N, C-alpha and C positions, 0 to 999 in steps of 0.2 A: 537589181534586183529581180526577182525572179517572179512569175505571174502564179497566184496562187494555186493554180490548178497544177501545176507543174512541184509544187511543194507536197511531202507527206513526211509524217513526224511519227516515227515509230518506238517503241521501248523492248529490249528482248529481256524477257524475265524466266526465271527456272530456279530449281531447284540448284542447293550448290554441286558443283561438280557435272553438271548435265550438258556443258558444253557452251555455255552462252558466249564466253570470249574467242575462242576456237571458231564459231560459227562468223564471227565477225570480222575475224582476220580474213575469212575466205570471201566473205562478201565485199571488203576492200579490195583483196586481190583481184577478183573476177570483175570488177566494176571498172578498172582499170587505173585506180589512185596511183599505184605506184609504177615508176618507170621499167620497163623490162629487164635493166642491170642492177636494180637499187636492193641493197643487202637488206632485209627484212626480219627482224626479230621474230621468233615466235611468240603467240600470243601478245601482240603489238599494244593493245589496249592496255594490259596491265604493267603502269608503266614506274609505279615505284618500286623500292626494292625490297620491302616485306611482300607484294603483291608477287612478285617474282619467284622468291624464295619459297612460299610456300603455296604457289599454283591458287589463289585465289582472289578474287577481286573485292577489293574494300571500299574504293569510292567510285559512284556514278561516273561514266566519262562518255562524251560526247564525239560522234564523228558524224561524215557525211559521206554519201558517195553519189554520182549521175548514174541513172538509167533510162535509156531511151528519152533521154530529155528532160526526166525528171529527179528533182534534186531531194533525194531521200536522207532524212536527217535521223539517225539512229542513235540511241543513249543504251550504253552497255551499263548493265543493273548487276549488284550483287547476290548472291544468293543465300548468304547466311543472315537468318533472321536480326542476328545482332546488328545488321547495319540496314535494319527496316527502314530506319530514317532516312537514307538514300534512296530505296524503293519509291517509298511515297514521295519523294519531289520529283524524281524522275517522271513520275507516271503523269504529272501535273502538266508536263510540257507537251503529251504528246495525243494523237488522236488512236493509236492503235497499238495493241500491242504482239507481237510474239511471243507465244507461250511454245518453252522447250520442254519437251519431256524422254526423259530417258527410255528407249525402245524395249530396255530389260526391266530398270526398276517401278517405273510406273510413276505415278501421282507421288511425291512425296510431302511430309508437313510444310517446307518452306513453299513447297508449290502450290499448296493450300493458301498459305499467307498471302503469298505475291497474286496469287488468281484471284482471291476477296476482294482483295485493295483494287485491283484493274475492273473488278465487275460494277463493284459500288461506284465508281468514277462513270459507268455506261460504256465504256470503252469496248470493240469486239475484237476478242480475241481470235489469233489465226495458230491454230495447233500445229508444232512443227515435233514430229518423231523422229528425235534425231538418234542417232548409234545403231542406226538399223543394220548396218553390217555385221554388229556384233554378234559371235554364237551365243544362243540364247534368248536371242531379242525376240517380242511376241507384240507386234506392233499392234493385232486387232485388240488386245487383252487393254493397251495401253491406252488406245482410243475411246473403248466403253467404261473404262476407269476414268477419264479426262470429262467424256459426260456425264456421269454420275456426280462428280465430283461439283460438277458448273449446276448442276440442278438442285445439289445439296445446299449450294452456296446463294442459291434464290437468283438464277440467271434467267432473263426473260428471251422469249422465242427465239430473239433475232440473234442474242450471244449463243444459245444453244444451237443454231444452225452455223457452227463453225466450219470452216475450209481446212482439210488435213492437208501436211506437205510432210513426204518423208524425204529424210536428210542423211548424211555423212558428213558433219562437219571440217572432220580432220581429213577424208578425202576430197571435200568439196563439189559433193553433187546433190542434188535434190530433187524428189521425181512427187507426180502427183497421182501414181497410181504404184500397187504392191508389185515387186517385180520376183525373182528367184531369190532364194536365200544365197545367202554367200557372192553374190554377183552384184557387180554396180550398176543400179536401177534409173540411174540419170546420166548425164554428160557435165553438167555443169550446174551453177544455182541460178540458170533462169528461170526455173518452175518457180520459186521461192520470189526474186523478184516479181514477177508476174502478179501473182498473187497478191503481195504486196500492193502495186499499183491499183488492184481490181476492188481488193476489199479494205482496204482502209481508205476511209473518205478525207479528201482536201478539206482543212481548216476553212471554218466558214466566218468570214472576218470583211468588215468593212474599209478599204483604206483609208477613205475620204474622212473616214469618223475620228472624234479625239484618239490619243495615243493610249493604250493599256497595255503594259507589259509587265508580268509577276515576273520575280527575283527567285528564280527554283534552285539556283547552285552557287557558292562562289569560288573566285581565284583569286591568286595574288601575286601581281609580278611587282617587283624592287622597280621598274621602272613608272609606271603610272598606278601602282597601289593597288586599292582594290576593284575586282572586276566582276562585275555581277552577269549570271548566265539567264535567259529565261525565254521564254516564248513571246511573239507578240500576240496578242491576242485580238487587237483592232489597232486599225490608225497605222500612222507611219511614223518608222522611227528613224531620225536622221543625225551627223555627228553635229555638235555645236549647238544644238539646240537647247532651250530652258525648259526644264519638266517640274512637276510637283511631285515628292515621295512621298507614298500615304502607307501608313501600317493599318490596314483593313478600314472599314466604314467607318469607324468612330475613334480611331488612334490618332496620335499626332501626325502633324502635315510640315514637311519641310520642303525649299526650295532648292533644286540643283542645276547641273548644267552637264551634257552629255558631253563627253570630251571625242569618243572615237565611239565608231559601231562597227565590229568584226562577226563577219560570218563562218561558217564551216565549209572546208574544203578538204575530203579527206581526214586525216591527222591535223593538217593546220588550220590555222585560223588567217582568215584575209579580209585587208580592210574593206569596209564598204561606205558608200556616201549613206544610203538608208537601206529600211527595211519595211516589209510588209508585214500583213497577217500570215498568220501559221509559220516566219522564219523563227528560227530559233539564233539567236544573237547573243553575242558579249556586249555588256557596253563598260567603259568606264571613266572616270571624271568625279562621280559621286562618291565622295571617301568615306563616309560609315555607313555605306547601304548594306542590309543587311536580308535574310531568307525570308520570303514569303512579302517582303516588300511591293507595292503597286508602283512602276513609274508612269506617270500617266500625264496628261496636258495642261499646261497652268489656268488655260481659262474654264475648262469644263472637266474638272478630276472626275473619274470614274473608278475608284478603288477596289479591287477585288477583294474576297473576305481573304483574313492571314492562312498561310497551311496550316491544317493540325498535324502534330507528331504524336505518336503512342507516346505514352507514360516511360520511363526507366523502370526496372525492376530489380536493380542491384546497385549498392551502392557499398565502396571502400573508402578507405581511410589513407589520404596520402601524406603522407610526414616528411618533415626534414632528418636525412639520415645522421642518425646520434652517436652512431659505432664507432669503437677506437679508430677504426681505418677509413673514418670518414676524410674525404676530399682529398685521397690519394690518385682517384683516379679520373672524377667529373670535373668540367669546367663550372656548371654552374648548382650550388650546393644549398643556397641561401631560401630562405622561405618566400621572401620578396619574388626572386626568380622562377620559384615553382607556382606562385601565381599567377605572375605575368603572363607564363608559357601556358596556363590551362585559360587564361582568359583569351589568348589566341586562338586557341583549339575550339571556343565556345562559338566564334565567327565563323568557321563553315560547319561543325560538326554538332549538328540542330539536334539529336537525342542525347547530347550529354548536359547534366545538371551539376555545378559547382557551388558550394556556399563553404564560409568560413564556419569552423566548428568552434565551441567557447575555448578550446587549448590553442596556446600559441603555437603557431606554424603547423599546425592539423588543419588540412581541409578536405570538405564530404565532398568525394564525386560520385555521380551519379551515370548509370549507365545502362543498354539495354541486356549486358547479359557479360559474360566472363571474357568472350572475344573481342567485345568492344572495347572495354577497358584495356585487357593484356596488351593490344594492338597500340593503344595511346602510349602504353607505359613502355612497350618496345620503341617505337617512335622518339620517345624521348630519352631513351638511354643511349641511343643512335645519335641524338644531336649534341650529348654530354652531362645530360643531367644525372643529379645523383638524389635518391629518393628512398624512404621505407614504407610499403604497403601494407594494409591489415588485411585480415581475412575479409572476403566479401561478405554483404549480409543484404537480406532481402530487402526491400521497402513496405513496410504494412502501413493500411489502410484501418481507417477508424470507418464503422459504417453501422451507423442504431448504436454506438457505444458498445460495437463487439469488433474484434482484430481481426481484419481479414488478409489472406496475405496470398500471392501470385499464384498461379498454378499455370505449370507448362504442359502442354501435350508432346508426349514423346513417344518417336517412335525407332524401336531398334530392328537389326536385320541380323540374325544370328544364325551360326549353325546347329543342328538338331542336338547335337551332344551336349553343347554349350547352356541350352536353354535353361533348364533347371537352376544352375547356379545363378544365372542374368535375373531370373524371376525371384528368387528368394532374396537377392540385393535388392531388388526393387522395392518387394516387399518391407522389407524393413526400412525402406525409406520413405515409407507411406505413399506407394506408387497402387494406382487403383489400375487392375487389366479393365479395357473398354475392346479390344478387339484381337483376334489373333488368326492369323492365316499362315497355310503353309506353300510354297509354291512347288510341292513334288519333287524335287530336286535335291532334300536334303538341307532348304534352308528355313527358317520360320521368321515370319517380322509380326514382332507384338505391337498394340498401341496402348500407353499407357495416359493417365492423366497423374501428374504428382506433383505436389508442391513444389517451388523452383529453390526452397532451400535443400530440399533432397538433392538435387542435381549438383550442388556444389560439390568438388571434390570426386563426382560419381566417373569423370570421365577415364581418369588412370585403373581405378579398381575396372571397369569396364573393358577394357584393353589386355589386363592380365586375365580376366574371366574369360573371354575369348580369344586367346591367344593370339588378338592382334587381327582376327578377321570379322569381327563386327562393325557393323554398321550404325552410328547413332544419330539422331537430329533431334533438336526442339523447338517448340515458337509457343509463344507467351499465349496463354487461352482465355484469362480473365480472372478475377477476383474470386475468393472465397473463402470462408469462416477456417481458422486457426485450426489445421490439423492434428496439432500436440506434438510433443517432444521426438525428436530423431536424433538418434544414437549416433554420436561422435566416431572419429578416431580410433579403431582399436589399439594400435602402437603408441606407446610412448617415445620418445626422444633422448638420445646421446648427448648431453651438454657439455661442451669444455669447461674445466674448472680455471683454465689461465689463460693467460695470452704468450703468445711465442708463434713457434714454425711447428709444424707437425712432422713426426719422425716417423719413417718406415716401421723403427721397433715398436713405438706405441701401437702403431695401426696394425701389429701383429697380435700383441696383447689384446686389443678390442675386436678381432676380427670373427671370435664367435659370440657377441655381445648383440649384433644385428649388422645391418649393411650402411655402409660411409657415403657420404655427400662430398669426402673431400680427399686430395691424396698427399702423398708426400712432401712438404714445400709448402705447401697452402699455408698462408697464415691463419691464425685463428686468436679469436680474443675472448675473456671470460662472460661466459653466459651466449655463446655462439652455438648454435647447434651443428654437430657436425655428422649426426646418424639417424638412424631408425633404430629402436629397442626393438630385439624378439620380444619383450614383455610389454603390459599394459601401460607401466610407470614410468616417469622419466627419470633417467639416470647420469649424475655428473662422475664426467671421466676424466683422464689425465692422459691428453692427446698429447702432451707437449714431451712426454717420458723420453729420457734416452737410457742407453744401458749403462750399468754400473762398470768402469773399467778399472780393473789392477794389475798390479805388476807382476800377479802369479800366473805362473801358466797353468792350462788345464787341459788334462789328458784326455777329456769327452770332446767329440766334433761339432762344431756348431750345427745347430740345424738350419736349414734356409729357412727365410720368414714367408710364409703363405699369404698374400693379399689377396682377398674378393675385391676385383674390379669395384670404383665406385658408381653410384647412380649418378646417371648424365640429369644434373639438377637444372631445366629450364625454368622459365618466367613462370608460363602456364602452369607447370609442376608445381613449382615452390606455391603459386597464388591458392591452388586445390588442396595443398598437403597441409597447410598449417591451421593452428587452432585460435581461438579468441586471444591469447595471450601470447603470442608470435607476432613476428613481421618477417617479411620479405624486403632485405636488401639489397636495392638495385644500382649497379654503377655500371658504366658504360662497357666495362670486362666482365665484371663477375656478377653473380647473383648469389647471395647468401641469406640462410635462414639464422635468425635469432630468437632471443626472450625478449619479449616487452622491457623486463626488467633484468638486468645483468648479472647483478648480484646474489648470491642465492637467498640470504638475509631478506632481500627485498621482495624474492619470488614469496618466500613465507607469508611475509606480512601481508603481502596481497591477496595470498589464497585465505587468509584467516579473515580479510576484511570482508572478502566477497561472500 
């Protein structure tokens, strides 16, 4: 067990892509965590497949380094507000935060979100201006902007007096003073380590007091079952000790026994006999331990209040796949299997809500945003699940008999030439411009307050409007009165009239009708959406048509069939694209779009009833 003074707990927080995970990489490397000859992957903390592919962190993770005899526990957090539940939990385990800000972009919406959380908990931030070696970096502007942000968020004098470290996470150096642009300002990460030791207080707690340990995150092992991760607040935790598990001060209590106690060393977990105040530990042996619960002494229980997590703002219906192609690719296709999988997800994903709807085989799943829900779907399809999902809808609140809806704070960063188109599109979606600033280099940053409904399906349109050069990010800002109707998708869709296989000949005939989602050889069924119509109405088309062959010779030469390449249909694109009467069919190998009612006469009846 390490002495209290020799433990520091820090969380690394920042906006998306400002370099949190890359910085943790360097801290691990330079503190001698890895052997000289050890082969180490880039962004070693992003351990799951989707994190690696997309280059984003989804789950908060722990690791620990040794520096000058001090044990530093580091929690790497996600930057997307959709995974805010992860950030909130991570902050409950630490005594200080390292706030990373990109030297060119400055503070962004998610920076604001994570900083607000940290300041509210009374944590003192260390500001690290990262990527100072980038051309276009402006460290002075960033520090002033950070100070203004802290002031806006109601920081106290102690929090406003923050230390500043300049760093380049990619090249592995940090410095306390500005140097010459374009050159390395330091040799290694030592200035950052020293700043952490100097400014982050050791955890105050009495090792002899009754045990108090709050569970902030969960893990699972097939050998020992569920594992609880949390920080020892007071007392000492030992392997094999009997404890009381409490859900807040007034909640239910039950007894349990801790089997093993593990602590972090580098990326590994080491078994320990005991751990004292300030240690971040993993415990197993308590079967149904949940997030926010306090593990405390049996004779003198001292439960901590339960962790609060922001409410979800988006809902989607998860249904059983009922298409004619159902069950061809997936292993798990029944409503029971989908329900069990969602229940399992709830154990560790605190910001998620699942409830049964009135209809058979349809579940309502609510989360923090589109990304939060599509990542869950992506994980499920990789595990072999087949299901269909509806268009996301926002969660409304009733306030004094009036309908209120979630409002998002949106920041877009675009080139000057695309500004008009983006502003027009956001105006149509009931966006309200609150701030606009140019950087003098041909780019402009717009800040909007916009209903969350207006952002569903906007990111594809935004990428087209800005030719892929725009940056967009949003965070939840609060609930306000309903803003009125928002126009939906401008184009209709092309719907297959028959079951069968797509032929090149049919595609050639449909090419001038719109853009396709399918290619030759793909299976289709009646009611499946095969493309986007050029006009605003839906059109039923024959996608399985073949050329009539006769035994007559023709003197004219056959024209080669020209086909525009199909749109690459990803899960995110599908979820954003669909309307209320459509579903996305998700299987381990394919993503298809379909009408909710497959037969044309059923669709007509449904539209009359609506």
